[in-house]
Rosetta silent file (secondary structure, phi, psi, omega in degrees, C-alpha in Angstrom):
SEQUENCE: XXXXXXXXXXXXXXXXXXXXXXXXXXXXXXXXXXXXXXXXXXXXXXXXXXXXXXXXXXXXXXXXXXXXXXXXXXXXXXXXXXXXXXXXXXXXXXXXXXXXXXXXXXXXXXXXXXXXXXXXXXXXXXXXXXXXXXXXXXXXXXXXXXXXXXXXXXXXXXXXXXXXXXXXXXXXXXXXXXXXXXXXXXXXXXXXXXXXXXXXXXXXXXXXXXXXXXXXXXXXXXXXXXXXXXXXXXXXXXXXXXXXXXXXXXXXXXXXXXXXXXXXXXXXXXXXXXXXXXXXXXXXXXXXXXXXXXX
SCORE:     score description
SCORE:     0.000 S_00000001
   1 L     0.000  144.782  169.540  164.007   98.059   80.430 S_00000001
   2 L   -89.969  161.182  172.606  161.567   95.287   79.306 S_00000001
   3 L   -64.993  146.613 -167.687  158.186   95.914   77.998 S_00000001
   4 L   -97.246  119.939  172.776  155.804   96.007   81.008 S_00000001
   5 L   -70.020  136.071  178.249  153.124   93.262   81.266 S_00000001
   6 L   -77.007  132.788 -174.176  149.818   94.567   82.356 S_00000001
   7 L   -67.947  -11.366 -176.594  148.855   92.926   85.695 S_00000001
   8 L   -96.679   -3.301 -174.794  145.237   92.388   84.472 S_00000001
   9 L  -106.037  167.390  178.364  146.120   90.423   81.370 S_00000001
  10 L    95.064 -140.459 -172.756  146.997   86.773   80.887 S_00000001
  11 H   -64.363  -21.388  177.894  145.914   83.846   83.014 S_00000001
  12 H   -62.745  -19.204  178.044  143.809   86.083   85.182 S_00000001
  13 H  -114.213    1.688  175.828  141.302   86.382   82.307 S_00000001
  14 L   -65.417  142.727 -179.495  141.596   82.929   80.866 S_00000001
  15 L    84.607  -14.942 -175.122  138.501   80.863   80.923 S_00000001
  16 L  -118.253   15.732 -176.013  136.264   83.843   81.435 S_00000001
  17 L   -76.517  -12.888  176.949  136.381   85.357   77.903 S_00000001
  18 L   -88.761  -10.591 -178.162  132.881   83.949   77.189 S_00000001
  19 L   -76.357  153.433  177.989  131.334   85.640   80.258 S_00000001
  20 L   -80.214  -20.817 -178.133  129.374   88.819   80.054 S_00000001
  21 E  -131.929  149.779  173.371  131.061   90.102   83.279 S_00000001
  22 E  -134.299  105.930 -178.197  134.471   89.949   84.826 S_00000001
  23 L    51.656   45.762  178.330  134.812   90.778   88.517 S_00000001
  24 L    88.478   -7.397 -179.768  131.904   93.234   88.334 S_00000001
  25 E  -103.817  125.965 -176.957  132.865   94.784   85.083 S_00000001
  26 E   -79.603  124.771 -177.987  130.476   94.433   82.118 S_00000001
  27 L   -72.465  125.370 -179.064  132.284   93.525   78.901 S_00000001
  28 L   -93.842  169.221  171.093  131.296   96.112   76.234 S_00000001
  29 L    85.481 -179.317 -175.085  131.144   95.712   72.430 S_00000001
  30 L   -71.632  148.754  178.599  130.415   92.935   70.007 S_00000001
  31 L   -83.208  132.988  179.590  130.761   89.282   70.922 S_00000001
  32 L   -67.096  132.522  178.139  133.546   87.467   69.043 S_00000001
  33 H   -58.874  -22.215  179.114  132.275   84.549   66.881 S_00000001
  34 H   -59.575  -27.655 -179.857  135.007   82.406   68.274 S_00000001
  35 H   -66.181  -50.011  179.766  133.026   82.161   71.484 S_00000001
  36 H   -61.015  -32.047 -173.881  129.979   80.557   69.814 S_00000001
  37 H   -81.184  -10.935 -178.516  132.307   78.207   67.922 S_00000001
  38 L    71.169   26.704  179.100  133.841   77.061   71.191 S_00000001
  39 L   -64.383  136.805 -179.305  137.365   77.890   70.038 S_00000001
  40 L  -133.101  168.300 -178.983  140.058   77.274   72.709 S_00000001
  41 L   -75.680  151.837  177.949  143.820   77.652   72.967 S_00000001
  42 L   -90.202 -179.255  175.732  146.154   74.857   71.828 S_00000001
  43 L   -57.057  133.605 -179.691  149.041   73.301   73.698 S_00000001
  44 L    75.099   13.140 -177.773  151.431   75.802   75.018 S_00000001
  45 E  -122.400  166.030  168.270  149.004   78.668   74.301 S_00000001
  46 E  -132.648  152.532  170.771  146.585   80.896   76.047 S_00000001
  47 E  -115.339  107.149 -163.622  143.522   82.745   74.796 S_00000001
  48 E  -114.659  136.352  178.075  143.405   86.074   76.647 S_00000001
  49 E   -61.970  141.217 -179.927  140.719   88.690   76.791 S_00000001
  50 L  -125.316  -71.523  176.776  141.723   91.960   75.139 S_00000001
  51 L  -121.474  117.950  178.420  139.014   94.427   74.163 S_00000001
  52 L    56.105 -122.476 -176.724  135.472   93.685   75.419 S_00000001
  53 L   -90.427   -3.491 -177.660  134.556   90.165   74.246 S_00000001
  54 L   -79.607  156.356 -174.241  137.486   89.988   71.805 S_00000001
  55 E  -143.767  169.491 -175.525  140.548   87.865   72.673 S_00000001
  56 E  -138.237  132.689  173.024  144.100   87.160   71.466 S_00000001
  57 E   -78.819  133.736  176.544  146.040   83.934   71.124 S_00000001
  58 E  -140.563  160.629  170.277  149.512   83.981   72.840 S_00000001
  59 E   -84.591  144.064  178.284  152.199   81.577   73.746 S_00000001
  60 L   -60.803  -41.319 -172.540  152.465   80.772   77.428 S_00000001
  61 L  -110.443   18.002 -179.528  156.196   81.117   77.421 S_00000001
  62 L  -108.270 -157.984  179.470  156.613   83.588   74.462 S_00000001
  63 L   -68.643  132.706 -178.070  156.097   87.247   73.883 S_00000001
  64 L  -120.552  151.067  178.047  152.893   88.439   75.737 S_00000001
  65 L   -67.185  157.797 -167.530  151.140   91.687   75.109 S_00000001
  66 L  -134.374  170.386  171.799  152.060   94.538   77.384 S_00000001
  67 H   -56.458  -37.948  177.167  151.041   97.860   78.728 S_00000001
  68 H   -50.290  -47.527 -176.612  153.246   99.451   76.010 S_00000001
  69 H   -66.739  -41.212 -178.153  150.924   97.891   73.399 S_00000001
  70 H   -58.236  -45.400 -174.469  147.716   98.882   75.092 S_00000001
  71 H   -69.415  -36.483  177.721  148.884  102.475   75.300 S_00000001
  72 H   -59.365  -47.042 -177.666  150.093  102.719   71.725 S_00000001
  73 H   -63.542  -44.536 -179.925  146.707  101.549   70.495 S_00000001
  74 H   -64.004  -45.762 -176.246  144.828  103.952   72.845 S_00000001
  75 H   -59.411  -50.574 -172.136  147.044  106.906   71.965 S_00000001
  76 H   -64.791  -49.442  179.194  146.838  106.406   68.187 S_00000001
  77 H   -68.849  -24.143  176.292  143.036  105.766   68.096 S_00000001
  78 H   -70.124  -43.329 -176.718  142.341  108.653   70.496 S_00000001
  79 H   -93.352    3.007  171.220  144.172  111.246   68.469 S_00000001
  80 L  -136.244   58.215 -168.118  143.069  109.931   65.076 S_00000001
  81 L   -70.807   -9.565 -179.776  139.456  108.996   65.944 S_00000001
  82 L  -103.140   12.097 -176.444  138.214  109.282   62.298 S_00000001
  83 L   -59.031  132.532  176.695  140.745  106.904   60.800 S_00000001
  84 L  -100.944  -27.255 -179.580  139.319  104.840   57.971 S_00000001
  85 E  -132.278  137.727 -174.598  142.567  103.042   57.275 S_00000001
  86 E  -130.730  137.376  172.519  145.226  101.816   59.773 S_00000001
  87 E  -123.062  128.719 -179.281  148.653  100.376   59.350 S_00000001
  88 E  -113.193  117.304 -179.449  150.488   98.620   62.222 S_00000001
  89 E   -88.852  137.368 -179.501  154.246   98.131   61.759 S_00000001
  90 L    54.029   56.003 -162.289  156.006   95.201   63.333 S_00000001
  91 L   -76.394  -15.033  176.925  152.542   94.049   64.616 S_00000001
  92 L    60.154 -121.807 -175.663  153.662   90.942   66.466 S_00000001
  93 L   -81.024   -8.021 -177.212  150.562   89.148   67.872 S_00000001
  94 L    89.338   16.600 -175.695  148.263   91.931   66.489 S_00000001
  95 H   -59.859  -54.520 -175.111  147.528   93.492   69.817 S_00000001
  96 H   -59.054  -51.543 -174.264  147.727   97.182   68.775 S_00000001
  97 H   -60.811  -41.242 -179.728  145.845   96.596   65.554 S_00000001
  98 H   -61.894  -39.102  173.438  143.095   94.568   67.232 S_00000001
  99 H   -67.343  -39.685  178.418  142.447   97.315   69.789 S_00000001
 100 H   -64.630  -40.198  178.551  142.355   99.882   67.060 S_00000001
 101 H   -61.820  -34.638 -179.719  139.829   97.646   65.127 S_00000001
 102 H   -69.431  -43.335 -176.013  137.701   97.528   68.284 S_00000001
 103 H   -83.591  -18.344 -177.014  137.823  101.307   68.813 S_00000001
 104 L  -125.635   75.708 -169.697  137.489  102.216   65.087 S_00000001
 105 L   -64.049  -18.895  177.398  134.719   99.870   63.866 S_00000001
 106 L   -92.399   -3.901 -174.723  134.672  101.336   60.373 S_00000001
 107 L   -82.374  148.787  170.336  138.392  101.131   59.741 S_00000001
 108 E  -104.545  141.482 -170.366  140.293   98.705   57.519 S_00000001
 109 E  -124.295  139.117  172.175  143.562   97.469   58.868 S_00000001
 110 E  -120.705  132.565  175.665  146.878   96.275   57.421 S_00000001
 111 E  -118.652  145.531  174.548  149.534   94.676   59.696 S_00000001
 112 E  -126.565  127.473 -178.402  153.103   93.764   58.851 S_00000001
 113 E  -146.336  139.138 -174.949  155.030   91.273   60.957 S_00000001
 114 L   -94.138  -21.401 -177.676  158.198   89.224   60.004 S_00000001
 115 L   -84.898  120.571 -175.000  157.954   86.366   62.559 S_00000001
 116 H   -62.974  -36.075  177.424  155.968   83.455   61.151 S_00000001
 117 H   -59.134  -46.105 -177.680  154.998   82.205   64.680 S_00000001
 118 H   -71.618  -36.751  179.156  153.473   85.544   65.603 S_00000001
 119 H   -62.779  -39.955 -178.493  151.686   85.841   62.228 S_00000001
 120 H   -65.585  -40.461  176.454  150.106   82.415   62.656 S_00000001
 121 H   -63.800  -41.882 -178.973  148.799   83.409   66.079 S_00000001
 122 H   -65.036  -41.330 -179.827  147.519   86.764   64.815 S_00000001
 123 H   -60.929  -40.472  178.775  145.613   85.072   61.889 S_00000001
 124 H   -64.647  -39.425  179.997  143.814   82.801   64.386 S_00000001
 125 H   -68.049  -33.865  175.645  142.890   85.801   66.561 S_00000001
 126 H   -60.436  -46.494  177.918  141.517   87.572   63.545 S_00000001
 127 H   -64.820  -52.327 -177.869  139.212   84.587   62.772 S_00000001
 128 H   -52.526  -41.539 -173.481  138.200   84.272   66.470 S_00000001
 129 L   -90.404   -0.598  176.728  137.176   87.986   66.564 S_00000001
 130 L    72.341   32.790 -176.130  135.444   87.897   63.183 S_00000001
 131 L   -98.045    3.457 -172.427  137.719   90.536   61.598 S_00000001
 132 H   -55.456  -33.619 -173.526  138.586   88.845   58.301 S_00000001
 133 H   -72.184  -14.998 -174.588  136.601   91.278   56.053 S_00000001
 134 H  -132.311   21.484 -174.341  138.623   94.282   57.184 S_00000001
 135 E  -136.413  119.608 -177.171  141.994   92.951   58.369 S_00000001
 136 E  -116.488  105.892 -176.746  144.965   92.254   56.131 S_00000001
 137 E   -95.234  127.069  179.696  147.937   90.496   57.770 S_00000001
 138 E  -123.134  129.723  179.354  151.123   90.559   55.722 S_00000001
 139 E   -91.344  124.638 -179.082  154.214   88.477   56.639 S_00000001
 140 L   157.851  173.846  173.617  157.480   90.211   55.981 S_00000001
 141 L   -87.769  122.287 -173.872  159.904   92.942   56.926 S_00000001
 142 L   -63.699  -11.815  174.742  158.188   96.292   56.451 S_00000001
 143 L   -80.485  -16.814 -172.007  161.504   97.663   55.098 S_00000001
 144 L   -82.653  138.624  176.936  161.484   95.239   52.194 S_00000001
 145 E   -59.687  144.296  174.106  160.060   96.348   48.749 S_00000001
 146 L    94.117  -22.486  178.515  156.749   94.937   47.890 S_00000001
 147 L   -66.484  -39.839  170.141  155.421   94.362   51.441 S_00000001
 148 E  -122.629  131.358  176.710  153.711   97.782   51.200 S_00000001
 149 L   -70.224  147.972  179.037  152.862   99.182   47.819 S_00000001
 150 L   -55.892  -36.403 -174.315  154.222  102.669   47.098 S_00000001
 151 L   -89.605    3.543  176.797  150.732  104.007   46.582 S_00000001
 152 L   -78.852  134.613  175.845  149.275  102.677   49.807 S_00000001
 153 L  -137.325  154.548 -169.754  148.453  105.343   52.361 S_00000001
 154 E  -138.677  139.089  176.466  146.838  105.218   55.773 S_00000001
 155 E   -64.917  -36.606 -176.464  145.095  107.711   58.096 S_00000001
 156 E  -130.215  127.519  171.180  146.618  106.152   61.158 S_00000001
 157 E  -121.274  134.259  179.270  150.050  104.325   61.466 S_00000001
 158 E  -125.180  153.253  179.497  151.066  102.675   64.691 S_00000001
 159 E  -160.725  137.570  178.701  154.238  101.132   65.892 S_00000001
 160 L  -124.319   79.986 -171.232  155.735   99.644   69.026 S_00000001
 161 L   -68.159  154.621  167.477  159.445   99.372   67.929 S_00000001
 162 L   -63.404  149.715 -168.395  161.987   97.296   69.716 S_00000001
 163 L   -90.212  -18.284 -166.850  163.903   99.420   72.167 S_00000001
 164 E  -135.772  145.088  172.277  167.548   98.345   71.999 S_00000001
 165 L   -69.851  156.540  176.145  170.283   97.540   69.478 S_00000001
 166 L   -57.980  137.718  179.990  171.716   93.984   69.595 S_00000001
 167 L    95.105   -5.654 -174.169  174.334   93.714   72.279 S_00000001
 168 L   -90.951    4.213 -179.044  172.715   96.401   74.503 S_00000001
 169 L   179.540 -172.009 -179.272  171.422   93.905   77.094 S_00000001
 170 L   -74.642  120.566 -174.039  170.589   90.322   77.953 S_00000001
 171 L   -98.806  131.325 -178.859  169.211   88.670   74.841 S_00000001
 172 L   -68.095  149.829  171.307  166.499   86.067   75.167 S_00000001
 173 L   -76.755  -17.580 -175.816  166.860   82.549   73.574 S_00000001
 174 L   -87.016  124.612 -173.992  163.197   82.858   72.560 S_00000001
 175 H   -61.724  -41.846  175.299  162.874   84.314   69.059 S_00000001
 176 H   -54.642  -52.630 -177.144  159.633   86.082   69.839 S_00000001
 177 H   -69.147  -36.343  179.797  160.888   87.805   72.932 S_00000001
 178 H   -61.999  -47.973 -178.002  164.256   88.672   71.303 S_00000001
 179 H   -68.342  -24.524 -179.488  162.607   90.421   68.367 S_00000001
 180 H   -73.006  -33.435 -174.004  160.235   92.316   70.648 S_00000001
 181 H   -99.424  -41.705 -171.713  163.101   93.874   72.639 S_00000001
 182 E  -106.352  149.969 -174.649  166.061   94.105   70.263 S_00000001
 183 L   -78.633   75.565  178.014  166.436   95.716   66.835 S_00000001
 184 L   -79.544  -30.577 -174.069  166.644   92.685   64.573 S_00000001
 185 L  -136.757   59.142  171.953  164.658   94.253   61.752 S_00000001
 186 L   114.666  151.814 -179.885  164.789   98.019   61.920 S_00000001
 187 L  -107.480  175.560  177.062  165.163  100.870   64.401 S_00000001
 188 H   -57.426  -29.763  175.030  162.749  103.561   65.499 S_00000001
 189 H   -68.854  -29.949  172.562  164.059  105.614   62.608 S_00000001
 190 H   -65.618  -41.854  176.008  162.994  102.912   60.233 S_00000001
 191 H   -58.421  -45.972  179.875  159.566  103.002   61.784 S_00000001
 192 H   -64.896  -43.441  175.463  159.391  106.724   61.306 S_00000001
 193 H   -61.470  -39.915  179.292  160.483  106.505   57.711 S_00000001
 194 H   -71.207  -45.587  178.499  158.095  103.896   56.755 S_00000001
 195 H   -54.943  -51.309 -178.380  155.248  105.722   58.563 S_00000001
 196 H   -55.138  -42.324 -179.062  156.092  108.994   56.796 S_00000001
 197 H   -68.084  -26.571 -174.557  156.025  107.341   53.298 S_00000001
 198 H  -114.765   12.481  173.941  152.593  105.784   53.939 S_00000001
 199 E   -78.423  132.379  169.117  150.702  108.422   55.902 S_00000001
 200 E   -66.862  157.793  177.649  147.741  109.939   54.105 S_00000001
 201 E   -53.751  125.810 -178.229  147.554  113.714   54.025 S_00000001
 202 E    83.223    4.929 -178.529  146.828  114.847   57.592 S_00000001
 203 E   -70.361  167.258 -172.012  147.560  111.324   58.928 S_00000001
 204 E  -127.967  137.573  171.975  148.873  110.536   62.402 S_00000001
 205 E  -119.640  123.545 -179.252  151.664  108.186   63.533 S_00000001
 206 E  -113.947  135.691  177.334  151.681  106.910   67.085 S_00000001
 207 E  -150.735  170.658 -179.112  154.512  105.005   68.694 S_00000001
 208 E  -128.434  144.692 -177.127  156.068  104.160   72.012 S_00000001
 209 E  -160.699  157.517  179.819  159.707  104.337   73.055 S_00000001
 210 E   -62.013  148.737 -175.482  161.793  104.582   76.262 S_00000001
 211 L   -91.963    2.139  174.974  161.762  108.057   77.879 S_00000001
 212 L   -57.965  145.321 -173.105  165.490  108.044   78.809 S_00000001
 213 H   -56.510  -48.618  179.201  167.198  111.090   77.276 S_00000001
 214 H   -60.623  -35.119  179.513  169.441  109.196   74.857 S_00000001
 215 H   -73.128  -38.431 -176.553  166.534  107.079   73.643 S_00000001
 216 H   -61.361  -40.296 -178.036  164.314  110.159   73.263 S_00000001
 217 H   -65.214  -30.277  173.671  166.991  111.727   71.085 S_00000001
 218 H   -61.382  -42.135  177.467  166.779  108.669   68.736 S_00000001
 219 H   -65.844  -44.730  178.238  163.070  109.368   68.228 S_00000001
 220 H   -59.229  -42.956  179.726  163.606  113.030   67.583 S_00000001
 221 H   -65.483  -46.263  176.261  166.301  112.297   65.132 S_00000001
 222 H   -55.988  -46.235 -173.574  164.272  109.589   63.368 S_00000001
 223 H   -66.158  -46.957  179.865  161.260  111.795   63.091 S_00000001
 224 H   -55.987  -46.942 -177.162  163.297  114.763   61.724 S_00000001
 225 H   -64.987  -29.377  178.963  164.995  112.589   59.160 S_00000001
 226 L   -86.617   -2.043 -179.416  161.705  111.250   57.970 S_00000001
 227 L    81.625   22.364  179.669  160.108  114.674   57.601 S_00000001
 228 E  -103.406  153.797  172.879  157.828  114.132   60.644 S_00000001
 229 E  -112.521  125.660  171.412  156.922  116.558   63.464 S_00000001
 230 E   -75.263   99.369 -172.837  156.308  115.248   66.947 S_00000001
 231 E   -81.398  -28.685  177.356  153.104  117.245   67.572 S_00000001
 232 E  -153.514  153.170 -177.925  152.563  115.683   71.007 S_00000001
 233 E  -144.776  136.196 -178.827  154.273  113.507   73.573 S_00000001
 234 E  -127.312  116.274  172.768  153.096  111.914   76.776 S_00000001
 235 E   -70.827  146.939  178.902  155.459  110.466   79.405 S_00000001
 236 E  -117.600  121.037 -177.629  154.318  107.294   81.170 S_00000001
 237 E  -106.740  120.469 -176.139  155.099  106.823   84.863 S_00000001
 238 L   -84.293  -17.911  172.574  154.678  103.223   86.097 S_00000001
 239 L  -145.839  125.761 -176.664  154.762  104.195   89.760 S_00000001
 240 L   -50.049  128.985 -175.596  153.725  107.557   91.097 S_00000001
 241 L    98.683  -19.938 -179.566  156.767  109.595   92.076 S_00000001
 242 L   -89.337  164.844  173.690  159.180  107.708   89.797 S_00000001
 243 L   -69.702  151.976  175.862  160.737  109.013   86.549 S_00000001
 244 L   -66.847  144.476 -179.782  158.873  108.013   83.349 S_00000001
 245 L  -100.314  -33.053  179.672  160.094  104.853   81.754 S_00000001
 246 E  -132.864  171.880  172.883  158.441  105.161   78.361 S_00000001
 247 E  -142.247  147.138  173.323  156.732  107.908   76.343 S_00000001
 248 E   -96.108  135.280 -177.328  154.007  107.964   73.768 S_00000001
 249 E  -120.067  134.577  170.284  154.639  109.975   70.640 S_00000001
 250 E  -114.270  124.713 -174.145  152.216  111.490   68.125 S_00000001
 251 E  -131.991  153.229  175.459  153.631  112.620   64.835 S_00000001
 252 E  -136.162  161.616  176.241  152.446  114.175   61.546 S_00000001
 253 E   -66.531  137.101  176.731  154.142  115.019   58.259 S_00000001
 254 H   -58.762  -42.216 -178.399  155.713  118.421   58.325 S_00000001
 255 H   -63.238  -16.358  178.311  154.285  119.209   54.977 S_00000001
 256 H   -92.747    6.107 -175.063  150.789  118.775   56.403 S_00000001
 257 L  -122.488  148.503  175.475  151.310  121.438   59.097 S_00000001
 258 L   -57.141  149.620 -176.919  151.592  125.237   59.046 S_00000001
 259 H   -56.807  -38.864 -178.497  155.165  126.260   59.025 S_00000001
 260 H   -65.447  -20.905 -177.958  154.934  127.922   62.491 S_00000001
 261 H   -90.483   -7.514 -176.576  153.777  124.586   63.916 S_00000001
 262 H   -76.073   -5.056 -177.925  156.654  122.487   62.696 S_00000001
 263 H  -120.369   20.423  178.793  159.026  123.399   65.489 S_00000001
 264 L  -130.095  146.715  175.299  156.787  122.748   68.508 S_00000001
 265 L  -134.612  131.577  179.221  155.693  119.742   70.509 S_00000001
 266 E   -85.890  112.607  177.085  153.003  119.717   73.145 S_00000001
 267 E   -90.647  110.631 -178.674  154.372  117.664   76.152 S_00000001
 268 E   -77.186  164.635  173.620  151.386  116.385   78.007 S_00000001
 269 E   -55.371  149.652  176.160  151.179  115.632   81.764 S_00000001
 270 E   -64.997  140.573  170.744  152.587  112.262   82.692 S_00000001
 271 E   -87.309  120.043 -179.022  150.240  109.251   82.584 S_00000001
 272 E   -99.299  129.825 -177.939  150.606  107.377   85.905 S_00000001
 273 L   -88.518  -46.435  176.039  149.895  103.691   85.858 S_00000001
 274 E  -127.729  142.309  174.353  150.016  102.968   89.610 S_00000001
 275 L   -72.250  168.391 -176.078  149.685  105.209   92.647 S_00000001
 276 L   -60.571  -28.928  178.063  152.253  105.168   95.382 S_00000001
 277 L   -83.227    3.117  178.580  150.178  102.634   97.373 S_00000001
 278 L    93.404  -10.108  179.762  150.200  100.292   94.438 S_00000001
 279 L   -75.400  150.521  174.074  146.606  100.792   93.319 S_00000001
 280 E   -61.515  133.687 -178.984  145.883  101.454   89.645 S_00000001
 281 L   -64.536  140.464 -178.558  145.699  105.186   88.992 S_00000001
 282 H   -55.737  -38.585  177.386  142.150  106.396   88.313 S_00000001
 283 H   -65.541  -38.796  179.385  143.224  107.828   84.882 S_00000001
 284 H   -71.984  -31.756  171.052  144.843  104.550   83.749 S_00000001
 285 H   -60.691  -43.238  177.948  141.660  102.739   84.792 S_00000001
 286 H   -64.570  -37.276  174.311  139.695  105.076   82.587 S_00000001
 287 H   -59.830  -43.130 -179.110  142.150  104.471   79.759 S_00000001
 288 H   -67.769  -35.689  178.580  141.671  100.699   80.072 S_00000001
 289 H   -64.441  -38.341 -178.810  137.901  101.080   80.128 S_00000001
 290 H   -66.614  -18.901  172.527  138.130  103.067   76.898 S_00000001
 291 L  -106.216   18.864  175.713  139.780  100.177   75.053 S_00000001
 292 L    73.766   31.493 -175.719  137.349   97.601   76.479 S_00000001
 293 L  -115.602  142.743 -175.213  139.792   96.356   79.108 S_00000001
 294 L   -63.726  139.493 -175.805  138.985   95.740   82.764 S_00000001
 295 L   -69.075    0.000    0.000  139.870   98.705   85.054 S_00000001
């Protein structure tokens, strides 16, 4: 499966990021300074609304932010609402971290991304949204020594890992798209391991991964190997009545939990994206409103 683009993002919001309303919805939150500066997208790019008045630079024909990213940010910031420090692994365009910054206005953020093209876009988005004082973008592979200091710890760690090993499907010729879908620089186990090493005491790690049984086993194994406990999991159903395609995972370090709690996971009811008639499900509309996104 590919990451699923949200039907409300992209060209449908272009050109309206300076407006106070979008199709009857009032944009909440602070206004990005990029609006007053008249900042626009360059050739081959779009500037797309994300949270409230904040926006994100993307390539027209490259990797675009997806429902998977929105849900990862919502899940992590919902279940770690007091986070003062946030780390986003494999951050790409900065979608997850930017939503977390919008929802956690007092938090400082560190992102790690290996693709120069994505890092360049993310840096411009940070300036557009006025986040420079609390946003540290690092270019590199999060598995490499020195990208993250051994003594750095974070209340919340987020990750939207690539889903498949190389050779497991049709591979895109576009570097951004390829790295988003296939494991060029680390597996879900690597994400778990890095998260565990950098979680502060009582910290929370949120990630998304396919809900197919074999893929779920990879998450369970990766968490166990890293000393993490999956304390909660939520399946995501993209069409009411269908099987879930992805799941959201919330993990904590086993050493931070009572021994009796280390062997249990709360499986939440499925989050439905669209009803059988194609309309957005009311709960997903409420989720989008909570991250400053039109319902």
